[in-house]
ROSE-4610 file (N, C-alpha, C; in Angstrom, 1 decimal, always signed):
// ROSE-4610
residu = [M/M/M/L/L/L/A/A/A/P/P/P/L/L/L/S/S/S/L/L/L/L/L/L/I/I/I/Q/Q/Q/A/A/A/A/A/A/V/V/V/S/S/S/D/D/D/P/P/P/V/V/V/P/P/P/S/S/S/D/D/D/N/N/N/N/N/N/V/V/V/K/K/K/A/A/A/G/G/G/W/W/W/V/V/V/A/A/A/F/F/F/A/A/A/V/V/V/V/V/V/L/L/L/V/V/V/L/L/L/I/I/I/V/V/V/A/A/A/V/V/V/V/V/V/F/F/F/L/L/L/L/L/L/R/R/R/S/S/S/F/F/F/T/T/T/Q/Q/Q/Q/Q/Q/L/L/L/K/K/K/K/K/K/V/V/V/E/E/E/K/K/K/A/A/A/N/N/N/D/D/D/A/A/A/G/G/G/V/V/V/Y/Y/Y/D/D/D/E/E/E/P/P/P/Q/Q/Q/A/A/A/T/T/T/E/E/E/G/G/G/E/E/E/L/L/L/P/P/P/P/P/P/T/T/T/T/T/T/V/V/V/E/E/E/H/H/H/D/D/D/R/R/R]
num = [1/1/1/2/2/2/3/3/3/4/4/4/5/5/5/6/6/6/7/7/7/8/8/8/9/9/9/10/10/10/11/11/11/12/12/12/13/13/13/14/14/14/15/15/15/16/16/16/17/17/17/18/18/18/19/19/19/20/20/20/21/21/21/22/22/22/23/23/23/24/24/24/25/25/25/26/26/26/27/27/27/28/28/28/29/29/29/30/30/30/31/31/31/32/32/32/33/33/33/34/34/34/35/35/35/36/36/36/37/37/37/38/38/38/39/39/39/40/40/40/41/41/41/42/42/42/43/43/43/44/44/44/45/45/45/46/46/46/47/47/47/48/48/48/49/49/49/50/50/50/51/51/51/52/52/52/53/53/53/54/54/54/55/55/55/56/56/56/57/57/57/58/58/58/59/59/59/60/60/60/61/61/61/62/62/62/63/63/63/64/64/64/65/65/65/66/66/66/67/67/67/68/68/68/69/69/69/70/70/70/71/71/71/72/72/72/73/73/73/74/74/74/75/75/75/76/76/76/77/77/77/78/78/78/79/79/79/80/80/80/81/81/81/82/82/82]
x = [-148.7/-147.5/-146.3/-146.5/-145.4/-145.1/-146.1/-145.9/-144.7/-144.7/-143.5/-142.2/-142.2/-140.9/-140.5/-141.4/-141.1/-140.6/-141.2/-140.8/-139.3/-139.0/-137.7/-136.7/-137.0/-136.1/-135.9/-136.9/-136.9/-136.0/-136.2/-135.4/-133.9/-133.6/-132.2/-131.5/-132.3/-131.7/-131.5/-132.5/-132.4/-131.6/-131.2/-130.4/-129.0/-128.2/-126.8/-126.0/-124.9/-124.0/-123.1/-123.0/-122.2/-120.7/-119.9/-118.5/-117.9/-116.6/-115.9/-115.8/-115.8/-115.6/-117.0/-118.1/-119.4/-119.8/-119.2/-119.6/-118.4/-118.6/-117.5/-118.1/-117.4/-117.8/-117.5/-118.4/-118.2/-117.9/-117.5/-117.1/-118.3/-119.5/-120.7/-121.0/-120.9/-121.1/-120.1/-118.9/-117.8/-118.2/-118.6/-119.0/-120.2/-121.1/-122.3/-121.9/-121.0/-120.5/-119.7/-118.9/-118.1/-119.0/-120.1/-121.0/-121.7/-122.1/-122.8/-121.8/-120.6/-119.6/-119.4/-119.3/-119.2/-120.5/-121.6/-122.9/-123.0/-122.5/-122.6/-121.6/-120.4/-119.4/-120.0/-120.6/-121.3/-122.4/-123.2/-124.3/-123.8/-122.7/-122.2/-121.5/-120.9/-120.3/-121.3/-122.4/-123.5/-124.2/-124.4/-125.0/-124.2/-122.9/-122.0/-122.0/-122.1/-122.2/-123.5/-124.6/-125.9/-125.9/-125.3/-125.2/-124.4/-123.3/-122.5/-123.3/-124.2/-125.0/-126.1/-126.6/-127.6/-126.9/-125.7/-125.0/-124.7/-124.2/-123.9/-125.2/-126.3/-127.6/-128.1/-127.9/-128.3/-127.4/-126.1/-125.2/-125.6/-126.1/-126.5/-127.8/-128.5/-129.8/-131.0/-130.9/-131.9/-133.2/-132.9/-134.0/-134.7/-134.0/-134.6/-135.4/-134.8/-135.5/-135.3/-136.4/-136.2/-135.5/-134.7/-133.9/-134.7/-134.7/-135.4/-134.6/-135.2/-134.5/-134.3/-133.6/-133.3/-134.5/-134.7/-135.9/-137.1/-137.0/-138.2/-138.0/-139.0/-138.9/-139.1/-138.4/-138.5/-139.9/-140.5/-141.8/-141.8/-142.9/-142.9/-143.6/-143.2/-143.8/-145.0/-145.3/-146.4/-147.6/-148.7/-149.9/-150.9/-151.5/-152.4/-153.8/-154.7/-156.1/-156.7/-157.4/-158.0/-159.5]
y = [+112.6/+113.3/+112.4/+111.2/+110.2/+109.6/+109.7/+109.0/+109.7/+111.0/+111.6/+111.3/+111.3/+111.0/+109.6/+108.6/+107.2/+107.1/+107.8/+107.7/+108.3/+109.4/+110.0/+109.0/+108.4/+107.4/+106.2/+105.7/+104.6/+104.9/+106.1/+106.5/+106.6/+107.2/+107.3/+106.0/+105.0/+103.7/+102.9/+103.0/+102.2/+102.8/+104.0/+104.7/+104.6/+103.7/+103.6/+104.8/+105.2/+106.2/+105.6/+106.2/+105.6/+105.8/+104.9/+105.0/+105.9/+106.3/+107.2/+106.6/+105.3/+104.6/+104.6/+104.8/+104.7/+106.1/+107.1/+108.5/+109.1/+109.5/+110.1/+111.0/+112.0/+112.9/+112.2/+112.4/+111.8/+112.8/+112.2/+113.1/+113.8/+113.2/+113.8/+115.1/+115.1/+116.3/+117.3/+116.9/+117.9/+118.5/+117.7/+118.2/+119.2/+118.9/+119.8/+121.1/+121.1/+122.3/+123.1/+122.5/+123.1/+123.8/+123.1/+123.6/+124.8/+124.8/+125.9/+127.1/+126.9/+128.0/+128.6/+127.8/+128.3/+129.1/+128.6/+129.3/+130.7/+130.8/+132.0/+133.0/+132.6/+133.4/+134.0/+133.1/+133.5/+134.5/+134.3/+135.2/+136.6/+136.6/+137.9/+138.6/+137.9/+138.6/+139.2/+138.4/+138.9/+140.1/+140.1/+141.1/+142.4/+142.3/+143.4/+144.1/+143.2/+143.8/+144.5/+144.0/+144.7/+146.0/+146.0/+147.3/+148.3/+147.9/+148.8/+149.4/+148.5/+149.0/+150.0/+149.8/+150.7/+152.0/+152.0/+153.2/+154.0/+153.3/+154.0/+154.7/+153.9/+154.5/+155.7/+155.6/+156.7/+157.9/+157.7/+158.8/+159.4/+158.6/+159.1/+159.8/+159.7/+160.4/+159.6/+158.3/+157.5/+157.6/+157.6/+157.6/+158.9/+160.0/+161.4/+161.6/+161.3/+161.5/+162.9/+163.6/+165.0/+165.1/+166.0/+166.2/+167.0/+166.5/+167.2/+168.4/+169.5/+170.6/+170.3/+171.2/+171.0/+171.0/+170.0/+170.0/+169.4/+169.0/+168.5/+167.1/+166.3/+164.9/+164.8/+163.9/+163.8/+163.3/+163.7/+163.2/+161.7/+161.1/+159.6/+159.4/+158.3/+158.0/+157.1/+156.6/+155.6/+156.4/+156.2/+156.9/+155.9/+156.3/+155.4/+155.8/+154.9/+155.1/+155.3/+156.5/+156.7/+157.0]
z = [-98.9/-98.5/-98.5/-98.1/-98.1/-99.4/-100.3/-101.7/-102.4/-102.5/-103.2/-102.6/-101.3/-100.6/-100.8/-100.8/-101.1/-102.6/-103.5/-104.9/-105.0/-104.3/-104.4/-103.8/-102.7/-102.1/-103.0/-103.6/-104.5/-105.7/-106.3/-107.4/-107.1/-105.9/-105.5/-105.3/-104.8/-104.5/-105.8/-106.7/-107.9/-109.1/-109.0/-110.0/-109.7/-110.3/-110.0/-110.6/-109.9/-110.5/-111.5/-112.7/-113.7/-113.4/-113.8/-113.6/-114.7/-114.5/-115.4/-116.8/-116.9/-118.2/-119.0/-118.3/-119.0/-119.6/-119.1/-119.6/-120.3/-121.6/-122.3/-123.4/-123.8/-124.8/-126.2/-127.1/-128.4/-129.5/-130.6/-131.8/-132.4/-132.2/-132.8/-132.0/-130.7/-129.9/-130.2/-130.5/-130.8/-132.2/-133.1/-134.5/-134.4/-133.5/-133.4/-132.8/-131.8/-131.2/-132.2/-133.0/-134.1/-135.1/-135.5/-136.5/-135.9/-134.7/-134.0/-134.0/-133.7/-133.6/-135.0/-136.0/-137.4/-137.8/-137.4/-137.7/-137.0/-135.8/-135.0/-135.7/-136.1/-136.7/-138.0/-138.8/-140.1/-139.8/-138.9/-138.6/-138.1/-137.3/-136.8/-138.0/-138.9/-140.0/-140.9/-141.1/-142.0/-141.3/-140.0/-139.3/-139.4/-139.2/-139.3/-140.7/-141.8/-143.1/-143.3/-142.8/-142.9/-142.2/-141.0/-140.3/-141.0/-141.7/-142.5/-143.6/-144.3/-145.4/-144.8/-143.7/-143.1/-142.8/-142.2/-141.9/-143.1/-144.2/-145.5/-146.1/-146.0/-146.5/-145.7/-144.4/-143.5/-143.8/-144.0/-144.3/-145.7/-146.6/-147.9/-147.9/-146.8/-146.7/-147.2/-147.3/-147.8/-146.9/-145.6/-144.6/-144.4/-144.6/-144.5/-143.2/-142.1/-140.8/-140.4/-140.1/-139.6/-138.3/-138.1/-136.9/-135.9/-134.6/-133.6/-133.1/-132.7/-132.2/-130.7/-130.0/-128.6/-127.8/-127.0/-126.1/-126.7/-127.9/-128.7/-129.1/-129.0/-129.4/-130.9/-131.6/-133.0/-133.4/-134.5/-134.9/-135.3/-135.0/-135.3/-136.6/-137.3/-138.6/-138.5/-137.3/-137.1/-136.7/-137.4/-137.1/-136.4/-135.3/-134.6/-134.9/-135.1/-135.2/-133.9/-133.7/-132.4/-132.6]
């Protein structure tokens, strides 16, 4: 019971707090964040284009999903083995 407490106290005493001059953001981290932002923008643009293609195909009747009447669930295309 006292061992974890003594380890915690020992770590708190031996770990010095860095000064403001020792910690700074670097250009590498900025470049990584910039690359991630560009990648997200590219993915969102691509996703939007794919959704537009799906919407055009759906409007053209490519998927031919039967419409459900009022109060009725649409039929599923997945068959389960029972």
